[in-house]
C-alpha positions as CSV (number, residue, x, y, z in Angstrom):
1,M,-13.7,5.9,-3.2
2,S,-13.9,7.1,0.3
3,N,-12.7,11.0,0.5
4,S,-10.2,10.2,3.5
5,F,-8.3,7.6,1.1
6,L,-8.8,10.6,-1.9
7,D,-7.1,13.1,0.5
8,I,-3.8,10.8,1.5
9,I,-3.1,10.0,-2.0
10,K,-3.5,13.2,-2.9
11,S,-0.1,14.0,-1.7
12,D,2.8,14.8,-3.4
13,K,5.0,12.2,-1.4
14,P,4.8,8.6,-2.2
15,V,2.1,6.3,-0.4
16,L,2.1,3.3,-0.1
17,V,-1.3,1.1,0.1
18,D,-1.4,-2.5,1.8
19,F,-4.8,-4.3,0.6
20,F,-5.0,-6.9,3.5
21,A,-7.8,-9.4,4.8
22,E,-7.3,-10.6,8.6
23,W,-8.0,-14.3,7.4
24,C,-4.7,-14.1,4.6
25,G,-1.6,-15.6,5.8
26,P,0.5,-13.7,3.4
27,C,-1.2,-10.4,4.6
28,K,0.3,-11.2,7.9
29,M,4.0,-11.6,6.7
30,M,3.8,-8.2,5.2
31,A,3.3,-6.3,8.7
32,P,6.9,-6.7,9.9
33,I,8.5,-5.6,5.9
34,L,6.1,-2.4,6.4
35,K,7.1,-1.6,10.0
36,D,10.6,-2.2,8.3
37,V,10.1,-0.1,5.5
38,K,8.7,2.8,7.2
39,E,11.7,2.5,10.1
40,A,14.3,2.8,6.9
41,M,12.1,5.5,4.9
42,G,10.7,7.9,7.4
43,D,8.5,10.8,6.7
44,D,9.7,10.5,2.9
45,V,6.3,7.8,2.1
46,T,3.2,7.4,3.7
47,I,1.8,3.6,4.4
48,I,-1.7,2.7,4.9
49,K,-3.4,-0.6,5.4
50,I,-6.9,-1.1,4.0
51,D,-9.1,-4.2,5.0
52,V,-10.7,-5.3,1.5
53,D,-13.3,-6.9,3.9
54,K,-13.9,-3.3,5.7
55,H,-14.3,-1.8,2.3
56,P,-15.5,-3.7,-0.7
57,Q,-16.0,-0.9,-3.3
58,L,-12.7,0.3,-2.8
59,S,-11.0,-2.5,-3.3
60,Q,-13.5,-3.5,-6.1
61,Q,-12.9,-0.1,-7.6
62,L,-8.8,-0.9,-7.7
63,Q,-10.0,-3.8,-9.3
64,I,-8.0,-5.7,-6.1
65,Q,-8.4,-9.3,-6.6
66,G,-5.8,-10.8,-4.4
67,V,-4.3,-10.3,-1.2
68,P,-1.9,-8.8,-0.4
69,T,-1.8,-6.4,-3.1
70,L,0.2,-3.6,-2.8
71,M,-0.1,-0.6,-4.7
72,I,2.0,3.3,-4.7
73,F,-0.2,6.4,-5.4
74,Q,1.4,10.2,-5.8
75,N,-0.8,13.0,-6.5
76,G,-4.0,10.9,-6.5
77,Q,-2.6,8.6,-9.3
78,P,-1.5,5.1,-9.0
79,K,2.2,4.3,-9.5
80,W,2.7,0.9,-9.0
81,R,1.2,-2.0,-7.9
82,Q,1.9,-5.7,-7.0
83,S,0.1,-8.5,-5.7
84,G,1.9,-11.4,-2.9
85,V,4.8,-10.8,-0.6
86,I,7.5,-8.3,-1.4
87,P,11.2,-8.4,0.5
88,S,11.9,-4.8,2.1
89,K,14.9,-4.0,0.0
90,Q,12.7,-4.4,-3.0
91,L,9.7,-2.2,-1.5
92,Q,12.0,0.2,-0.7
93,E,13.7,0.9,-3.7
94,T,10.6,1.0,-5.7
95,L,9.6,3.7,-3.1
96,R,12.5,5.8,-3.5
97,Q,11.9,5.7,-7.6
98,F,9.0,8.2,-6.2
99,V,10.6,10.1,-3.3
């Protein structure tokens, strides 16, 4: 895993990682959902996007098999993971468990 990724996920606040691909239709649906989540949760959460085609090693290490895959990390540990499009409210409820 790249050092910058490891540094980001070591945070004690939850880090939501969106593993996506440019060619993926459902991934494009996640963009406004993530924007909504960021507006609702502000600085309580960090949201980053990782293009699986540009970071195949990281995707392989984390066993990302489908996109979009969302993961929540805290203190460097994976805490939650789900593939597919997730509604904003559901994502916010999940994130609040770790705030």
